[in-house]
N, CA, C and O atoms as a MOPAC input file, in Angstrom:
PM7 MOZYME 1SCF
protein

 N      0.84600 1    -1.17400 1     0.00000 1
 C      0.00000 1     0.00000 1     0.00000 1
 C      0.89300 1     1.23900 1     0.00000 1
 O      1.97100 1     1.24200 1     0.59400 1
 N      0.43300 1     2.27800 1    -0.66700 1
 C      1.19000 1     3.52600 1    -0.72600 1
 C      0.76100 1     4.45600 1     0.40900 1
 O     -0.41400 1     4.54400 1     0.76500 1
 N      1.75500 1     5.14100 1     0.95800 1
 C      1.53100 1     6.14300 1     1.99200 1
 C      2.21500 1     7.42800 1     1.56400 1
 O      3.37800 1     7.41800 1     1.16100 1
 N      1.48800 1     8.53700 1     1.65400 1
 C      2.03700 1     9.84000 1     1.32100 1
 C      2.49600 1    10.48300 1     2.62800 1
 O      1.72000 1    10.62200 1     3.57400 1
 N      3.75400 1    10.86500 1     2.66200 1
 C      4.34600 1    11.47500 1     3.84800 1
 C      4.61800 1    12.93900 1     3.53700 1
 O      5.41200 1    13.25900 1     2.65200 1
 N      3.95800 1    13.81800 1     4.26600 1
 C      4.08800 1    15.25300 1     4.05600 1
 C      5.04400 1    15.80000 1     5.10200 1
 O      4.76200 1    15.74200 1     6.29900 1
 N      6.17000 1    16.32800 1     4.65400 1
 C      7.19000 1    16.82600 1     5.57100 1
 C      7.12100 1    18.32900 1     5.72100 1
 O      7.08900 1    19.05500 1     4.72800 1
 N      7.09600 1    18.80000 1     6.95000 1
 C      7.01400 1    20.22400 1     7.26000 1
 C      8.32000 1    20.69100 1     7.88700 1
 O      9.00000 1    19.92700 1     8.57100 1
 N      8.66100 1    21.95000 1     7.64800 1
 C      9.85200 1    22.50900 1     8.27500 1
 C      9.67800 1    24.01300 1     8.45800 1
 O      8.80800 1    24.63400 1     7.84600 1
 N     10.51200 1    24.57500 1     9.30000 1
 C     10.50900 1    26.00400 1     9.59900 1
 C     11.55800 1    26.66600 1     8.70800 1
 O     12.75500 1    26.48500 1     8.92700 1
 N     11.12000 1    27.43300 1     7.70200 1
 C     12.04600 1    28.06400 1     6.77000 1
 C     13.04700 1    28.97600 1     7.47200 1
 O     14.22000 1    29.01700 1     7.10200 1
 N     12.58600 1    29.70300 1     8.48000 1
 C     13.49400 1    30.62300 1     9.18100 1
 C     14.59600 1    29.84200 1     9.88300 1
 O     15.75000 1    30.27100 1     9.87700 1
 N     14.27100 1    28.72300 1    10.48000 1
 C     15.28000 1    27.88700 1    11.14100 1
 C     16.28100 1    27.36500 1    10.10200 1
 O     17.48900 1    27.35800 1    10.33900 1
 N     15.75900 1    26.92800 1     8.94600 1
 C     16.60400 1    26.42200 1     7.86400 1
 C     17.59600 1    27.49100 1     7.42200 1
 O     18.77400 1    27.21100 1     7.20000 1
 N     17.10000 1    28.72300 1     7.29800 1
 C     17.94500 1    29.83500 1     6.83900 1
 C     19.03300 1    30.20300 1     7.84300 1
 O     20.04300 1    30.79400 1     7.46300 1
 N     18.84300 1    29.86200 1     9.12400 1
 C     19.86000 1    30.18100 1    10.13500 1
 C     20.95500 1    29.11700 1    10.20600 1
 O     21.98300 1    29.32900 1    10.84900 1
 N     20.74400 1    27.98500 1     9.55600 1
 C     21.76200 1    26.93100 1     9.56400 1
 C     22.91300 1    27.31800 1     8.63600 1
 O     22.71100 1    27.98700 1     7.62200 1
 N     24.10500 1    26.89100 1     8.99400 1
 C     25.25400 1    27.14800 1     8.11500 1
 C     25.13300 1    26.24800 1     6.88000 1
 O     24.38200 1    25.27300 1     6.88600 1
 N     25.86400 1    26.57900 1     5.84600 1
 C     25.84600 1    25.75800 1     4.62900 1
 C     26.29500 1    24.33200 1     4.94700 1
 O     25.73000 1    23.37200 1     4.42400 1
 N     27.30300 1    24.19300 1     5.79900 1
 C     27.77800 1    22.87200 1     6.19200 1
 C     26.70900 1    22.06200 1     6.91500 1
 O     26.55400 1    20.86600 1     6.66900 1
 N     25.96700 1    22.72400 1     7.81700 1
 C     24.87600 1    22.03400 1     8.53400 1
 C     23.77300 1    21.60000 1     7.57600 1
 O     23.26000 1    20.48500 1     7.67000 1
 N     23.41200 1    22.49200 1     6.65200 1
 C     22.37700 1    22.14600 1     5.66600 1
 C     22.83700 1    20.99000 1     4.78800 1
 O     22.07400 1    20.05500 1     4.54300 1
 N     24.07700 1    21.04400 1     4.31200 1
 C     24.59000 1    19.97600 1     3.44600 1
 C     24.64000 1    18.64200 1     4.18000 1
 O     24.28100 1    17.61200 1     3.61000 1
 N     25.07600 1    18.64700 1     5.42700 1
 C     25.13100 1    17.40700 1     6.20700 1
 C     23.72900 1    16.83500 1     6.39500 1
 O     23.52500 1    15.62700 1     6.27100 1
 N     22.77200 1    17.69600 1     6.69100 1
 C     21.38900 1    17.26100 1     6.87700 1
 C     20.82800 1    16.66200 1     5.58600 1
 O     20.22800 1    15.58700 1     5.60200 1
 N     21.02600 1    17.36000 1     4.48200 1
 C     20.54500 1    16.87800 1     3.18100 1
 C     21.18100 1    15.53700 1     2.83900 1
 O     20.50100 1    14.62700 1     2.36500 1
 N     22.48400 1    15.41100 1     3.07800 1
 C     23.16800 1    14.15200 1     2.78400 1
 C     22.59500 1    13.00300 1     3.61200 1
 O     22.43900 1    11.89300 1     3.10400 1
 N     22.28300 1    13.26000 1     4.88000 1
 C     21.67800 1    12.23100 1     5.72800 1
 C     20.31300 1    11.81700 1     5.18300 1
 O     19.99100 1    10.62900 1     5.13400 1
 N     19.52000 1    12.79700 1     4.77600 1
 C     18.18100 1    12.49400 1     4.23800 1
 C     18.28300 1    11.67200 1     2.95600 1
 O     17.58000 1    10.67400 1     2.80100 1
 N     19.15200 1    12.08600 1     2.04200 1
 C     19.28900 1    11.35800 1     0.78100 1
 C     19.85400 1     9.95900 1     0.99100 1
 O     19.49200 1     9.03000 1     0.26900 1
 N     20.73300 1     9.80100 1     1.96700 1
 C     21.27600 1     8.47300 1     2.27000 1
 C     20.15200 1     7.54900 1     2.75400 1
 O     20.10300 1     6.37900 1     2.37600 1
 N     19.25600 1     8.07500 1     3.58400 1
 C     18.14500 1     7.23500 1     4.04500 1
 C     17.16900 1     6.95500 1     2.90300 1
 O     16.62000 1     5.85600 1     2.81000 1
 N     16.95100 1     7.94200 1     2.03700 1
 C     16.11100 1     7.70600 1     0.85700 1
 C     16.69100 1     6.56000 1     0.02100 1
 O     15.94200 1     5.74600 1    -0.51800 1
 N     18.02000 1     6.49600 1    -0.08800 1
 C     18.66900 1     5.39700 1    -0.81700 1
 C     18.37600 1     4.05000 1    -0.16200 1
 O     18.17100 1     3.05500 1    -0.85800 1
 N     18.35300 1     4.00900 1     1.17000 1
 C     17.99300 1     2.77500 1     1.89100 1
 C     16.55100 1     2.38200 1     1.56900 1
 O     16.25700 1     1.21100 1     1.33100 1
 N     15.66100 1     3.36800 1     1.56600 1
 C     14.25400 1     3.09200 1     1.23600 1
 C     14.14000 1     2.54800 1    -0.19400 1
 O     13.38100 1     1.61000 1    -0.43700 1
 N     14.88800 1     3.13000 1    -1.13900 1
 C     14.87600 1     2.65300 1    -2.52600 1
 C     15.37200 1     1.20900 1    -2.60200 1
 O     14.74800 1     0.35600 1    -3.23300 1
 N     16.50100 1     0.95600 1    -1.95100 1
 C     17.11500 1    -0.37500 1    -1.97200 1
 C     16.15800 1    -1.43600 1    -1.43800 1
 O     16.14000 1    -2.56300 1    -1.93200 1
 N     15.36700 1    -1.08200 1    -0.43700 1
 C     14.44300 1    -2.03300 1     0.18500 1
 C     13.06100 1    -2.04500 1    -0.46800 1
 O     12.16200 1    -2.74600 1    -0.00300 1
 N     12.88400 1    -1.26500 1    -1.55200 1
 C     11.61500 1    -1.26200 1    -2.27500 1
 C     10.51600 1    -0.46000 1    -1.61100 1
 O      9.34100 1    -0.65100 1    -1.92600 1
 N     10.87200 1     0.44800 1    -0.68400 1
 C      9.86000 1     1.24100 1     0.01300 1
 C      9.68600 1     2.64000 1    -0.55600 1
 O      8.70500 1     3.31200 1    -0.23800 1
 N     10.61800 1     3.09600 1    -1.39200 1
 C     10.55400 1     4.45700 1    -1.93000 1
 C      9.74700 1     4.42200 1    -3.22500 1
 O     10.17900 1     3.83100 1    -4.21400 1
 N      8.57600 1     5.05600 1    -3.21800 1
 C      7.73100 1     5.06300 1    -4.40600 1
 C      7.74800 1     6.41900 1    -5.10700 1
 O      7.17500 1     6.55800 1    -6.18700 1
 N      8.38800 1     7.41200 1    -4.51600 1
 C      8.48600 1     8.72000 1    -5.14000 1
 C      8.59300 1     9.81000 1    -4.10400 1
 O      8.38700 1     9.57700 1    -2.91300 1
 N      8.91300 1    10.98500 1    -4.55700 1
 C      9.00100 1    12.10600 1    -3.64300 1
 C      9.53900 1    13.33600 1    -4.33300 1
 O     10.21900 1    13.25200 1    -5.35600 1
 N      9.22900 1    14.46100 1    -3.76700 1
 C      9.69800 1    15.74000 1    -4.29800 1
 C      9.85500 1    16.72300 1    -3.15900 1
 O      9.03900 1    16.75700 1    -2.23800 1
 N     10.90100 1    17.51700 1    -3.22300 1
 C     11.03700 1    18.66000 1    -2.32500 1
 C     10.24200 1    19.80500 1    -2.94600 1
 O     10.04800 1    19.84900 1    -4.16100 1
 N      9.79500 1    20.70500 1    -2.12700 1
 C      9.04700 1    21.85300 1    -2.60800 1
 C      9.87400 1    23.11800 1    -2.43000 1
 O     10.65600 1    23.23600 1    -1.48700 1
 N      9.69300 1    24.05500 1    -3.34200 1
 C     10.32900 1    25.35300 1    -3.18500 1
 C      9.66500 1    26.07500 1    -2.02200 1
 O      8.67700 1    25.59400 1    -1.46700 1
 N     10.19800 1    27.20700 1    -1.66300 1
 C      9.69600 1    27.98200 1    -0.53100 1
 C      8.19600 1    28.23000 1    -0.63900 1
 O      7.65000 1    28.39200 1    -1.73000 1
 N      7.55400 1    28.25500 1     0.50300 1
 C      6.12400 1    28.57500 1     0.54500 1
 C      5.86200 1    29.96800 1    -0.02700 1
 O      4.74700 1    30.26500 1    -0.45600 1
 N      6.87300 1    30.80800 1    -0.03400 1
 C      6.71100 1    32.15400 1    -0.59800 1
 C      6.44600 1    32.10700 1    -2.10800 1
 O      5.96100 1    33.08800 1    -2.67200 1
 N      6.75200 1    30.99500 1    -2.76900 1
 C      6.53900 1    30.88200 1    -4.20900 1
 C      5.20300 1    30.21500 1    -4.54200 1
 O      4.90100 1    29.98500 1    -5.71300 1
 N      4.40800 1    29.90400 1    -3.52800 1
 C      3.17100 1    29.14700 1    -3.72500 1
 C      1.99700 1    30.04100 1    -4.09900 1
 O      2.01900 1    31.25600 1    -3.89800 1
 N      0.98400 1    29.40700 1    -4.64300 1
 C     -0.30800 1    30.04300 1    -4.88100 1
 C     -1.37100 1    29.08300 1    -4.34100 1
 O     -1.23100 1    27.86400 1    -4.44400 1
 N     -2.42400 1    29.64200 1    -3.77100 1
 C     -3.51800 1    28.83400 1    -3.24400 1
 C     -4.78700 1    29.15500 1    -4.03400 1
 O     -5.15200 1    30.31900 1    -4.20100 1
 N     -5.44800 1    28.10700 1    -4.51500 1
 C     -6.69600 1    28.26400 1    -5.26800 1
 C     -7.87700 1    27.88200 1    -4.38200 1
 O     -7.82600 1    26.90700 1    -3.63300 1
 N     -8.93900 1    28.67400 1    -4.48900 1
 C    -10.18800 1    28.36700 1    -3.77800 1
 C    -11.35100 1    28.66600 1    -4.70100 1
 O    -11.26500 1    29.54100 1    -5.56400 1
 N    -12.42500 1    27.94300 1    -4.51700 1
 C    -13.65900 1    28.20900 1    -5.23500 1
 C    -14.47500 1    29.16500 1    -4.37200 1
 O    -14.94700 1    28.78200 1    -3.30100 1
 N    -14.64900 1    30.41800 1    -4.83200 1
 C    -15.34000 1    31.44400 1    -4.06900 1
 C    -16.36800 1    32.11900 1    -4.97300 1
 O    -16.03200 1    32.61600 1    -6.04700 1
 N    -17.60800 1    32.13000 1    -4.53100 1
 C    -18.68200 1    32.81000 1    -5.26800 1
 C    -18.73500 1    32.39200 1    -6.73100 1
 O    -18.88500 1    33.23400 1    -7.61600 1
 N    -18.61400 1    31.09700 1    -6.98400 1
 C    -18.78300 1    30.56900 1    -8.32800 1
 C    -17.58800 1    30.69700 1    -9.25000 1
 O    -17.70800 1    30.45800 1   -10.45200 1
 N    -16.42700 1    31.07300 1    -8.70600 1
 C    -15.23900 1    31.15600 1    -9.55700 1
 C    -13.98900 1    30.87200 1    -8.72200 1
 O    -14.03000 1    30.84100 1    -7.49200 1
 N    -12.88600 1    30.66800 1    -9.42800 1
 C    -11.62000 1    30.38300 1    -8.77000 1
 C    -11.00800 1    31.68900 1    -8.27600 1
 O    -10.90900 1    32.67000 1    -9.01300 1
 N    -10.60400 1    31.67400 1    -7.02200 1
 C     -9.89600 1    32.79400 1    -6.42100 1
 C     -8.45900 1    32.34500 1    -6.16100 1
 O     -8.23600 1    31.26700 1    -5.61000 1
 N     -7.49400 1    33.15800 1    -6.55100 1
 C     -6.07700 1    32.81900 1    -6.38900 1
 C     -5.44800 1    33.79900 1    -5.40100 1
 O     -5.57000 1    35.01600 1    -5.54300 1
 N     -4.77400 1    33.24100 1    -4.40000 1
 C     -4.02800 1    34.07400 1    -3.46400 1
 C     -2.57700 1    33.60800 1    -3.44200 1
 O     -2.28700 1    32.43800 1    -3.69400 1
 N     -1.67400 1    34.52800 1    -3.14100 1
 C     -0.26400 1    34.18700 1    -3.04700 1
 C      0.00200 1    33.42500 1    -1.75900 1
 O     -0.60900 1    33.68800 1    -0.72300 1
 N      0.92500 1    32.47700 1    -1.84500 1
 C      1.38500 1    31.75400 1    -0.67300 1
 C      0.44600 1    30.66900 1    -0.20800 1
 O     -0.61400 1    30.44700 1    -0.79200 1
 N      0.85000 1    30.00100 1     0.84600 1
 C      0.03000 1    28.92100 1     1.39600 1
 C     -1.12300 1    29.49200 1     2.21400 1
 O     -1.09500 1    30.65200 1     2.62700 1
 N     -2.11700 1    28.67400 1     2.43600 1
 C     -3.27700 1    29.07800 1     3.21800 1
 C     -2.91500 1    29.21500 1     4.68600 1
 O     -3.33100 1    30.17000 1     5.34100 1
 N     -2.15000 1    28.27600 1     5.20500 1
 C     -1.85100 1    28.23100 1     6.63400 1
 C     -0.93700 1    29.38100 1     7.03800 1
 O      0.06800 1    29.65500 1     6.38200 1
 N     -1.29300 1    30.02700 1     8.09800 1
 C     -0.43200 1    31.04800 1     8.69900 1
 C      0.31000 1    30.35800 1     9.83400 1
 O     -0.01600 1    30.54200 1    11.00700 1
 N      1.29400 1    29.57800 1     9.47900 1
 C      1.99900 1    28.77800 1    10.47200 1
 C      3.50200 1    28.93100 1    10.28700 1
 O      3.98300 1    29.27200 1     9.20600 1
 N      4.22000 1    28.67500 1    11.35300 1
 C      5.67700 1    28.74100 1    11.29600 1
 C      6.21800 1    27.62800 1    10.40400 1
 O      7.12200 1    27.85300 1     9.60000 1
 N      5.65900 1    26.42300 1    10.55300 1
 C      6.12400 1    25.29000 1     9.75700 1
 C      5.28700 1    25.18100 1     8.48900 1
 O      4.05700 1    25.18100 1     8.53600 1
 N      5.97700 1    25.08800 1     7.35900 1
 C      5.32700 1    24.99200 1     6.06400 1
 C      5.65700 1    23.65900 1     5.42300 1
 O      6.67000 1    23.03800 1     5.74500 1
 N      4.80400 1    23.22300 1     4.51900 1
 C      5.04500 1    21.99000 1     3.79000 1
 C      6.32500 1    22.13600 1     2.98800 1
 O      6.47300 1    23.08100 1     2.21300 1
 N      7.25500 1    21.20200 1     3.17300 1
 C      8.54900 1    21.28400 1     2.51100 1
 C      8.74900 1    20.24000 1     1.43900 1
 O      9.59900 1    20.40100 1     0.56300 1
 N      7.97000 1    19.16100 1     1.49800 1
 C      8.12200 1    18.12700 1     0.49100 1
 C      7.22200 1    16.94300 1     0.77300 1
 O      6.58200 1    16.85200 1     1.82100 1
 N      7.19200 1    16.03400 1    -0.19600 1
 C      6.40200 1    14.81600 1    -0.04900 1
 C      7.28700 1    13.61700 1    -0.33800 1
 O      8.23400 1    13.69400 1    -1.12100 1
 N      6.96700 1    12.53500 1     0.29500 1
 C      7.63000 1    11.27000 1     0.06300 1
 C      6.52500 1    10.22800 1    -0.02800 1
 O      5.65300 1    10.17700 1     0.83800 1
 N      6.55000 1     9.40600 1    -1.05300 1
 C      5.55900 1     8.34300 1    -1.19400 1
 C      6.25000 1     7.02700 1    -0.89100 1
 O      7.23400 1     6.66100 1    -1.53200 1
 N      5.71900 1     6.32600 1     0.09300 1
 C      6.29200 1     5.05500 1     0.53700 1
 C      5.42300 1     3.89200 1     0.11900 1
 O      4.20600 1     4.02300 1    -0.00600 1
 N      6.05000 1     2.76700 1    -0.09300 1
 C      5.36000 1     1.48100 1    -0.17100 1
 C      5.55700 1     0.84300 1     1.19300 1
 O      6.69200 1     0.60800 1     1.60900 1
 N      4.47400 1     0.56200 1     1.88900 1
 C      4.55600 1    -0.04000 1     3.21600 1
 C      3.38600 1    -1.00400 1     3.38700 1
 O      2.34800 1    -0.85700 1     2.74200 1
 N      3.56300 1    -1.97700 1     4.24900 1
 C      2.52800 1    -2.99800 1     4.43700 1
 C      1.30400 1    -2.43600 1     5.15300 1
 O      0.18300 1    -2.88400 1     4.91000 1
 N      1.51200 1    -1.46300 1     6.03100 1
 C      0.39600 1    -0.83900 1     6.75600 1
 C      0.90200 1     0.46300 1     7.37000 1
 O      2.07300 1     0.81200 1     7.22300 1
 N      0.01200 1     1.17800 1     8.05800 1
 C      0.38200 1     2.46900 1     8.63700 1
 C      1.52000 1     2.32100 1     9.64500 1
 O      2.42600 1     3.15400 1     9.68200 1
 N      1.48100 1     1.27200 1    10.45800 1
 C      2.55300 1     1.07100 1    11.43600 1
 C      3.90500 1     0.89400 1    10.75600 1
 O      4.92000 1     1.39200 1    11.24400 1
 N      3.92000 1     0.18500 1     9.62800 1
 C      5.16500 1     0.00000 1     8.87700 1
 C      5.64000 1     1.34700 1     8.32200 1
 O      6.83300 1     1.64700 1     8.37400 1
 N      4.71400 1     2.16600 1     7.78700 1
 C      5.07200 1     3.48900 1     7.26900 1
 C      5.62900 1     4.36600 1     8.38700 1
 O      6.60200 1     5.09200 1     8.18300 1
 N      5.02000 1     4.30000 1     9.55800 1
 C      5.50400 1     5.07100 1    10.71600 1
 C      6.90600 1     4.60500 1    11.10000 1
 O      7.78800 1     5.41900 1    11.37700 1
 N      7.09800 1     3.30800 1    11.11400 1
 C      8.41500 1     2.75300 1    11.44500 1
 C      9.47700 1     3.25900 1    10.46700 1
 O     10.56300 1     3.66700 1    10.87900 1
 N      9.15700 1     3.22900 1     9.16400 1
 C     10.11100 1     3.68700 1     8.15400 1
 C     10.42400 1     5.17200 1     8.31600 1
 O     11.59000 1     5.56400 1     8.29000 1
 N      9.40200 1     5.99400 1     8.48000 1
 C      9.61900 1     7.43900 1     8.56400 1
 C     10.23900 1     7.84300 1     9.89700 1
 O     10.88300 1     8.88800 1     9.97900 1
 N     10.06000 1     7.04500 1    10.93600 1
 C     10.66600 1     7.35400 1    12.23400 1
 C     12.18700 1     7.36400 1    12.14900 1
 O     12.85200 1     8.01100 1    12.95800 1
 N     12.73500 1     6.65400 1    11.17700 1
 C     14.18500 1     6.57700 1    11.00000 1
 C     14.70200 1     7.64800 1    10.04000 1
 O     15.91300 1     7.79800 1     9.88000 1
 N     13.79700 1     8.39400 1     9.39800 1
 C     14.21500 1     9.39000 1     8.40100 1
 C     14.75300 1    10.63100 1     9.10700 1
 O     14.08900 1    11.18000 1     9.98700 1
 N     15.95300 1    11.07700 1     8.72800 1
 C     16.52500 1    12.27600 1     9.35300 1
 C     15.65400 1    13.52400 1     9.17200 1
 O     15.75400 1    14.45900 1     9.96600 1
 N     14.80800 1    13.55300 1     8.14800 1
 C     13.95200 1    14.70900 1     7.90900 1
 C     13.02100 1    15.01700 1     9.06200 1
 O     12.57600 1    16.15500 1     9.20900 1
 N     12.71800 1    14.02200 1     9.88300 1
 C     11.83600 1    14.22900 1    11.02800 1
 C     12.46600 1    15.22400 1    12.00900 1
 O     11.75700 1    15.87400 1    12.77700 1
 N     13.77600 1    15.33800 1    11.98000 1
 C     14.45800 1    16.28100 1    12.88000 1
 C     14.19100 1    17.73100 1    12.47200 1
 O     14.32700 1    18.63500 1    13.29700 1
 N     13.81400 1    17.96500 1    11.21000 1
 C     13.56200 1    19.32200 1    10.72400 1
 C     12.13500 1    19.77300 1    11.00200 1
 O     11.86100 1    20.97300 1    11.03400 1
 N     11.23700 1    18.83900 1    11.20000 1
 C      9.84500 1    19.18500 1    11.43800 1
 C      8.97100 1    17.95500 1    11.30800 1
 O      9.45200 1    16.87800 1    10.95400 1
 N      7.70000 1    18.11100 1    11.59200 1
 C      6.80200 1    16.96200 1    11.60300 1
 C      6.54200 1    16.38700 1    10.21100 1
 O      6.64500 1    17.08500 1     9.20200 1
 N      6.20900 1    15.12100 1    10.18600 1
 C      5.76000 1    14.43600 1     8.97600 1
 C      4.34600 1    13.94300 1     9.22300 1
 O      4.07500 1    13.29600 1    10.23500 1
 N      3.46200 1    14.24200 1     8.31900 1
 C      2.09700 1    13.70300 1     8.34700 1
 C      2.07700 1    12.53000 1     7.38100 1
 O      2.51400 1    12.65600 1     6.23700 1
 N      1.57400 1    11.39700 1     7.83200 1
 C      1.55200 1    10.19200 1     7.00100 1
 C      0.09900 1     9.80700 1     6.76400 1
 O     -0.67000 1     9.61900 1     7.70600 1
 N     -0.26400 1     9.69300 1     5.48400 1
 C     -1.64000 1     9.30400 1     5.12500 1
 C     -1.60900 1     8.19800 1     4.09000 1
 O     -0.78500 1     8.21600 1     3.17600 1
 N     -2.51600 1     7.22800 1     4.23400 1
 C     -2.63700 1     6.21700 1     3.17700 1
 C     -3.09500 1     6.90100 1     1.88700 1
 O     -3.97400 1     7.76400 1     1.90800 1
 N     -2.49500 1     6.51000 1     0.77800 1
 C     -2.92400 1     7.03000 1    -0.52800 1
 C     -4.19000 1     6.28500 1    -0.92500 1
 O     -4.29400 1     5.07400 1    -0.73400 1
 N     -5.12100 1     6.99500 1    -1.46200 1
 C     -6.39200 1     6.39500 1    -1.89800 1
 C     -6.20500 1     5.80200 1    -3.28800 1
 O     -5.69800 1     6.47100 1    -4.18900 1
 N     -6.60800 1     4.56300 1    -3.46000 1
 C     -6.57400 1     3.92500 1    -4.77600 1
 C     -7.84500 1     4.32900 1    -5.51900 1
 O     -8.93700 1     3.85200 1    -5.20800 1
 N     -7.69400 1     5.19600 1    -6.48400 1
 C     -8.83900 1     5.72000 1    -7.23100 1
 C     -9.06100 1     4.99700 1    -8.55400 1
 O     -9.88200 1     5.44200 1    -9.35600 1
 N     -8.36000 1     3.90200 1    -8.80700 1
 C     -8.45400 1     3.25600 1   -10.11200 1
 C     -9.88700 1     2.82000 1   -10.44100 1
 O    -10.32300 1     2.98100 1   -11.58100 1
 N    -10.61800 1     2.28100 1    -9.48600 1
 C    -12.00300 1     1.86500 1    -9.74900 1
 C    -12.88200 1     3.08800 1   -10.00900 1
 O    -13.74300 1     3.05600 1   -10.88800 1
 N    -12.66900 1     4.16100 1    -9.25200 1
 C    -13.45100 1     5.38200 1    -9.43000 1
 C    -13.16300 1     6.01200 1   -10.79000 1
 O    -14.07900 1     6.48400 1   -11.46300 1
 N    -11.89100 1     6.01900 1   -11.19400 1
 C    -11.51000 1     6.56500 1   -12.50000 1
 C    -12.14900 1     5.74400 1   -13.62000 1
 O    -12.69100 1     6.30300 1   -14.57400 1
 N    -12.08400 1     4.42000 1   -13.49900 1
 C    -12.67500 1     3.54900 1   -14.52200 1
 C    -14.17400 1     3.77900 1   -14.63000 1
 O    -14.71200 1     3.82700 1   -15.73600 1
 N    -14.85600 1     3.92200 1   -13.50000 1
 C    -16.30300 1     4.16800 1   -13.50900 1
 C    -16.61800 1     5.52400 1   -14.13000 1
 O    -17.58500 1     5.64700 1   -14.88200 1
 N    -15.81800 1     6.53900 1   -13.82800 1
 C    -16.01500 1     7.85800 1   -14.41300 1
 C    -15.78900 1     7.81400 1   -15.92600 1
 O    -16.54500 1     8.41200 1   -16.69100 1
 N    -14.75200 1     7.10600 1   -16.34400 1
 C    -14.49900 1     6.97300 1   -17.78500 1
 C    -15.66700 1     6.28100 1   -18.47900 1
 O    -16.06200 1     6.66600 1   -19.57900 1
 N    -16.21600 1     5.25700 1   -17.82900 1
 C    -17.37000 1     4.55100 1   -18.39400 1
 C    -18.55400 1     5.49900 1   -18.53300 1
 O    -19.21700 1     5.51800 1   -19.57000 1
 N    -18.82300 1     6.28600 1   -17.49200 1
 C    -19.94600 1     7.24100 1   -17.55400 1
 C    -19.72500 1     8.28800 1   -18.63100 1
 O    -20.63900 1     8.60900 1   -19.39200 1
 N    -18.49200 1     8.83000 1   -18.69600 1
 C    -18.20300 1     9.87700 1   -19.67300 1
 C    -18.23900 1     9.33300 1   -21.08800 1
 O    -18.66600 1    10.02400 1   -22.01300 1
 N    -17.79700 1     8.10700 1   -21.25900 1
 C    -17.86100 1     7.46400 1   -22.57000 1
 C    -19.30900 1     7.30700 1   -23.02000 1
 O    -19.63000 1     7.51500 1   -24.19000 1
 N    -20.17800 1     6.93900 1   -22.08700 1
 C    -21.60300 1     6.79600 1   -22.37600 1
 C    -22.23900 1     8.12400 1   -22.72300 1
 O    -23.12300 1     8.18200 1   -23.57700 1
 N    -21.80300 1     9.19900 1   -22.07200 1
 C    -22.32400 1    10.53900 1   -22.35900 1
 C    -21.98800 1    10.96100 1   -23.77400 1
 O    -22.82000 1    11.55600 1   -24.45800 1
 N    -20.75700 1    10.65600 1   -24.22900 1
 C    -20.34800 1    11.06200 1   -25.57100 1
 C    -21.14400 1    10.28200 1   -26.62400 1
 O    -21.52000 1    10.82900 1   -27.66100 1
 N    -21.39700 1     8.98600 1   -26.34300 1
 C    -22.14700 1     8.17100 1   -27.30400 1
 C    -23.59200 1     8.63300 1   -27.40100 1
 O    -24.19800 1     8.59800 1   -28.47200 1
 N    -24.14400 1     9.07000 1   -26.25700 1
 C    -25.54300 1     9.47600 1   -26.22900 1
 C    -25.74600 1    10.84600 1   -26.88600 1
 O    -26.86000 1    11.15300 1   -27.31000 1
 N    -24.72400 1    11.65700 1   -26.97900 1
 C    -24.83800 1    13.02100 1   -27.53700 1
 C    -24.98500 1    13.00600 1   -29.02700 1
 O    -25.09300 1    14.06300 1   -29.64800 1

């Protein structure tokens, strides 16, 4: 089963670290990612640019409203995602508990929803709509 791990960090704290501290931290994280890959648990992941570069979309009064930055007014911002293959939530927790990234901020772990049946059903409905038109 896939688990999406959302990693949060404090940008201001990151900016106060020396280049050597940041490089050592990054190297530790990538080394653990290599362990996850080797063991077949790494299903994907991406780091995110600063929250200052984000845009948030909302549906407001019948149209899309765009605002700069993230919605949350919080010290810790979403910094990246990691997708794990794990047997269950406890296994995903065990794997992420060893990840050095946890030292930078919290990780939220959620089971990924398998939408393949829903997508297939939607395609079937949409295909029927086109034939009926």
